[in-house]
N, C-alpha and C positions, 0 to 999 in steps of 0.2 A: 745382892743386888746394885746397880748403878744407875740414881739419877741425876738425868745433869738437865738444866733449864733454864730458863732465858723468858726477859717480859717481851712481849710482841710491841713497843713501842721504844723500845732501846735504843739509843742512838750514839750510844758510846760504843759498844759492843750487839747488832743487830742480830736477829734469833737465825737469818738467813746465812750469818756467817757462821755460826755454833752449828747451824743444820751443816751445812757443810762440810765443816769436822766429824761432825760426828757422821757422816757417809763415807768420808774417806777412811775410815776405818773399816770398812771393806764386811760389816758386819749384816748377816743376810735377815731383812728385815721379817720378824715374828707375826707382826700386826698390825697393820696399816693406818693411816694417821686417823687421828677419832678424837671427837670434844671429849671433855673430864668434864662433869658437872657441880656444883656442888649448892647447898644452902635448899633452904625450905620451898622454894620453886624449882629447884636442879637448874637453877641457870646455868650458859659454859662459862666456864674460868678459863680455859687453852684449849690448847690440843696436846693430842700425844702419839707418838710410835714409840713399836717397843721390839728391839732387834735381837736378836740373839745372845750367848754371854750375859743373859739379862740383865740387858741396857736399857735404860725408860729415856726419850728427850721428850721436854715437854715445853708448851709455852704456859708462858700466864697471860690471859688478855690484858690488856690495859695498863701492865707495867713497864718502868722505864729500867733501868745500870741496877738502881739495887731493889731487888722484886718486892721484898718482904716490906721495905720504906714504902714502898709506890700501893699492893695491894696485901698487908699483913694475913688479911683473915682466907683469902686464896690463896698463898703463898704457906699459911699453916696448916689448912687442910692438905692440900697437897703435897707437903713430906707427911705428916702424921698419916694420912692415905697410907701413901709409900711404903712408908714403913711397917706397920700393919700387916697391910694385904698384899706387899710387893708389886703390886702394879697402882695404876688411875683408874 
């Protein structure tokens, strides 16, 4: 499984550019964009889309270029969940 992610407020490498790159791979979308949630109140932490070849592209809400620095708990939750479950 492959996880590609971007902070949605990244001014250096905007998530729209990463999204365009992922789309350019030409993989079939297996699961449409949907929010991924975490925390005791299941708050939206970002959005994810799943493609063929086990590729997931996710955004982290409110994170800049160095996503784990801006949103450490959300970033750790995202990576841990992906490693454990293979999906967000």
